[in-house]
N, C-alpha and C positions, 0 to 999 in steps of 0.2 A: 208246565209253569215252574214246578219245583226245580227241574233241571236248569232252567234259565236263571232262576234266582241263585242256585248253587254255583253256576258259572260266573255270575257277577261277583259272588262272594270270593271265589278263588282268584279272580282277576284282581279284585280289590286287595286281597291279602298279599298277592304277589307284588302289587305296586307298593303297598306299605312296607313289605320286607325289603324291596329294592331301595326304597327311600331310606329305610333304616340303615342298610348296608352302606349306602352312599354317604349318609351323614357320618357314620363311624369312620369310613375311609378318609373323608375330608378332615375329620377331627384329628386322626392319627397323622396324616400328612402335615397338617397345620402345626401340630405339636412337634413333629420332627423338624420342620422348618424353624420353629422357635428355638429348639435345642441347638440346631446348626448355627443359627444366627447368634446364639449366646456364646458359642465357642470362640476362643481367641484366634485371631487370624494374623497373617503376616503378608507383606507384599514382597514378591520375589521377581527377579528378572528371568524371563524365559526367552528361548530362541524362537523367533517367528518364521524362520526358514532354516534349512540345513546349512550349517557353517562348516566348510571344509577344514581339514587339518592345516595348521600353520597359516591361518588367515587372520588378518586384522579385523576386529569386530567393529562394524559400523552401526550407527543408531537405527538404521532401517532393518537391521537383522534381529533386533530384540524389542521386548515390550515388558511392561510390568503387569503381573497378575496377582490377585489376592487368593491365598490358599489357607486351609486350616494350619494353625501353628504347629501341630504335631507332625505334619508332613514336611516341614522345613528342615533340611539337612544342614549340618554345620558347614559354614563357609558359603552358603547360598548368597548370591548378590542380591541386594535389596534396592539399589538405585541404578538407573541406566548409566549414569556417569562412572559407576564403579567398573564397568566393562568396556565401554566405548573407547576405542584407541588402544585396547590391549589385544593380544593375540592368543589363540587357542592352539596349543601343541597338538591336541587331538581333535577330531571332528565332534561337533555337537549336533544332535538330531533336532528337528523341529519339535517344539513343545517341551524340550528338556530344560530344567532349571540350570542356570549357569553358576558354577562355583568359582568363587574368587581364588580358591586354592588350586585351581586347574588352569588358570590363565596367567599370562606374564606380560611384562612390558615389551613393546615392539622392538625397542633398542637391542634386546638380547634374544630375539626370536630365532636367530640362526645359531645360537650356542648349542653345541652338540648335546649338552646335558639335558636340554629341554625335550630331547627326543627319547628320553629314558623314563619309563613309568616307575611308580613307586615300587620298591622291592626288587628292581632289576638293576643290572650293571651292563656296561658296554665292554666288550672284549674284542680286541683287534687281532685277527689272524692273517698273516701274510699269505698271499696266494702261493708264493714259492718260498720254500725253506728246506734246509737239509738236502739241497741239490735236487729236489723234486717239486712238482707242481700239481695242484688238484686237477684231475682230468676234466671235471665239469667246467672249470675255468678255462681250460685249454680250448674247449669248443664253444666258449662264450655262452653257456647255457644258464648262468646264474643272473638273477635280477634282484633288485631291492624288494623286500617283502616275501621272497621265497623262503621255504622251510626245508631243512635238510636233516639227514641222519649222518652220523659219523661212524665209519667202520674202522676197526683197528686190527692189524695183523702183527703177530709176534712169532718168533721161533722159540718154542718151548722144548728145549733139549733136556734130557734126563740129567739129574744131578750126579756128580762123581765121575764124569767121563775123563778118560785119559786125554792127553794132548792129541794123540793120533785120532781118537774117536771124535774129539771136537773138530778136528780138521775134516773128518768125514761128514759131520753135520753141516759144516760150512759149505762143503762141496755139493751136498745133496740135502737141502733142508726140507724137502717136501713132506717127509713123514712127521715133521715137527711143527709145521705151520698151523697156527690157530687164528681164526678170524671171528670177531664178535662185533655186535652193535654196542658202541660205547655210549653214545648220546643220541637222543631222538627229538625230532620236532624243534630243532634250533631255528630261530628266526633271523634271517639276514636283514639287517637294517639298511645298510648301504654297501656299495662296492666302489672303492676309490679312496679318497682322502679328503680332509677338510682344509679349506683355504683359511687365511688369518681372520677373515670376517665370519667364519663359521659355515659358509656355504660349501656345498659338496663339489669336489672336483672329481667327476666320475672317471672311471677307467675307460680307455678308448676301445679296448677289446682288440686292438691291432698291435701286436708285438713289434711291428716294423714301422710304427708311426715315427715320422721325422721330428716333429715338434715334441720333444720329451718334456718341455717345461709347461706346456699347456695342460696336459693331462697325462697321468701315468698310463703306461701300457698295462694290459691285463696281467702280464707276467710279473710286473713290479707293483701291482695294486694290493690293497688290503681288503679282506672281507670283514666287515664290521658287524658283529653279532650283538643282539640284546638278549641276555639270558639271566638266569638267577646266579647268585654268587657261587653255589656249588658247581654248576655247569662251567662257570668261568675257570674255576680251579682245575677241573678235568681237562678243559681245553688247553690250559697252560701246561699241565703235566704231559699231555699227548704231544704238544709241540716240542717241549724240552726232550722228551724221550726220542722223538724222531731226529732231533738235532744231535744228541749225545750218544745215542745207541742206534747204530745203523741197521740193526736187525729188527727194526719195526717199521711199520708203514701205516699212514692214515689215508683213507679215501672218503669221499663224500658222495651221498646219493640224494637226488632231488625228489621231494615229495610232490604229489598232486595237491593243488590248492584245496580240494575237497576231502583230502585224507586226514582223518583225526584219530586213526587207530594206532595203538602202540604194539610193536612187535615184542616177542619174547626176549628180554635182555639176557636171559640165561642160556640162550642158544649159542653154542660154539661149533663152528665148522672147522673140522680138522680132517686128517687123512682117514681116520676110522669112519667118520661121518660120510665122507665122499665115497669110500669103498663100499659101505653098506648100502648107501642110497643109489649109487651109480655103477656099482660093481667094477670099480677101477682096479687095474692090476697093481700089485704092490711094487714099489720101486726097488732097485737092487739093494739099497741100504736098509730095507725094512727089518731084517733080523736084529739090527742094532736097536730098533725101536720096539722090540717085542715087549719089553717091560714098560713102555710108555703109555 
């Protein structure tokens, strides 16, 4: 009988404890809701579907949502009419708040400048210059959105050579060739040129195309990079060096879309490197390069 009574007491105590915990939880949740309701809020425009890049925003793509005021970023659109009829240079994911600072009028959506994000610049590199052409362009391997690395080769002859020694270097430059990675992960925005209305005139990829006015051949096309200002300066210098100094050469290597690794910028491939790694026999002029 005592065991039965003890069991009832335990069950009753458990029920009272559960009731007490439930009341406390309810009270805390209620208080949290009251605090949340007392916080200032703002209405913002969000995307109700994924909006592709360079798309005119329609009313069916957006809606207004109320969010805590502290979550509202500067420039967030607060009215549907602020965004409908505008275009987004970049894509907007479903549920994202639309910023008035990142959309523009449809009338200028083809302006090349709207393709450039903040802090970047556009640099135009011709496919062909200084009598040579990028080999990747020759095989039509480049596409908009590709990322590439730039390799640079120079002839690093010793200082103080006599005219005859310089002639020997010119005749056999192999001991003095140096190749290094100058720039990595450059993004190709477009390949071609822009029409007066700002639309892209893509390169045909056919150097024998008959209609030269419709689209440039790949040999006459431009590679349009979006990069930071320092990279643009380096690109400019490399192009000028290849134009004015014939003893230099630029090549381009194509990256995998999944590759985000940076190679060692300090690595220099020269004859010493090739000899040590691949046991190459020294060329006849190597004694001249002994102090190199």
